[in-house]
N, C-alpha and C positions, 0 to 999 in steps of 0.2 A: 358551628358558632365559635368565634374566636380565631378563625383561620386568617382573618384580615390582619391580626396582630402577629402572625407568624410569617406572612408573605413579605412584608416590608423589611424586616431584619434579614431574611434570607436573600432578598434582592440586593440589599446593601452589602452583605457579606460576599456575594458573588462578584459584584463590581470591585470591591476591595481586593478579593482574591485574584482577579484578572490583572489588575494594576500591579499588585505585589509580585506576581509571577513574571510579568513583563519586565519590570524594573530590576528585579533581582537577577533574572536570567541575563539581561543586557549587561548588568554590572559584572557578573561572573565571566561573560564572554570577553569583555574589555580587559579585565584583569588578566585573563589567560593570554590575550594577545600582547599585552604589555610585558608579561613575564617572558614571552618568546622573543621580545625585542622588536615588535612592530612599532612603526612610527605612530605617534599620537594624532597626526593630522588625518588619518583615515577616519576618525570619528567625526570630523567636520565636513565630510563629503555630503553634498546634497543640502547643505544649510544655506548656500548663497542663492537666494531667490532674487531675480532681477526686478520683479514687480513686488511692491509692498503688499503685505497680507490684507490690509484694509481695502485695497483696490480689488483684489480677488473676491473678497467677501461681498463687497458692494455690487460688483459685476454679476456674480451668481445670484444674489438676492434680487437684484433688479430684473434679471431675466426670468427667474422663477415667478415673481409676481406678475410680470407681463404675460408669461405663459398661462398662469391661472386666470388672469383677466380675459385673455383671448379664448381660453377654454370655456369660460362662462358664456361669452358672447356666441361662440360657435354652437354650444349646447342649446342656448336659447333659440338660435335660428333653426337648429335641427328639430327641437321640440315643437316649434311653431309651424314649420312648413312640411314636416313629415309625420308619418303615423307611428314613429318610434316611441317606445315607452319612455316617458319623461324621467321616471325614477332611475332608469338605467343609463340614459344618455348623459345626464349631468355629471355623475362621478366619473364615467368612462372618459369623456372628453376633457374634463378638468385635469384628471391625473395624466392623461396622455400629453396634453399640452404643457403641463408642468414638467414632465419628463423631457419633452423636446427642448424646453427652455433651459433645463439643467445641462442637457447634452451640448447645446450651443454654448452655454457658459463654460463648460469644460474645454471645448475646442478653442474658445477665445482666450481662456486662461493659458492653455498650452502655447498659443501664439504670443501672449504677453511675456511668458517665460523665455521664449526664444530670442526676443528682442534685447 
């Protein structure tokens, strides 16, 4: 009893700790590189995306939702015309098709970045 009051602060502390370690370590590494005389332009590598981030998000979200919709449709067909267990077919096909949609979105995003 009362463990629910302990879990949430621990979760928040863990997330804060991860972010704190990430940013403090990154800052220390950058300061060490600057002290050694490295050019500051190395910190900007990888920042120049050719495709705007909103296009990438919309593309991946659209393909994820299409994958879920197609997964529901295929699961409905499988449940209707086969003797497979309906409780197992629906989640399996939905998650599989959602993963396929995200994989296609990843590949399309890579192609957007190349252009």
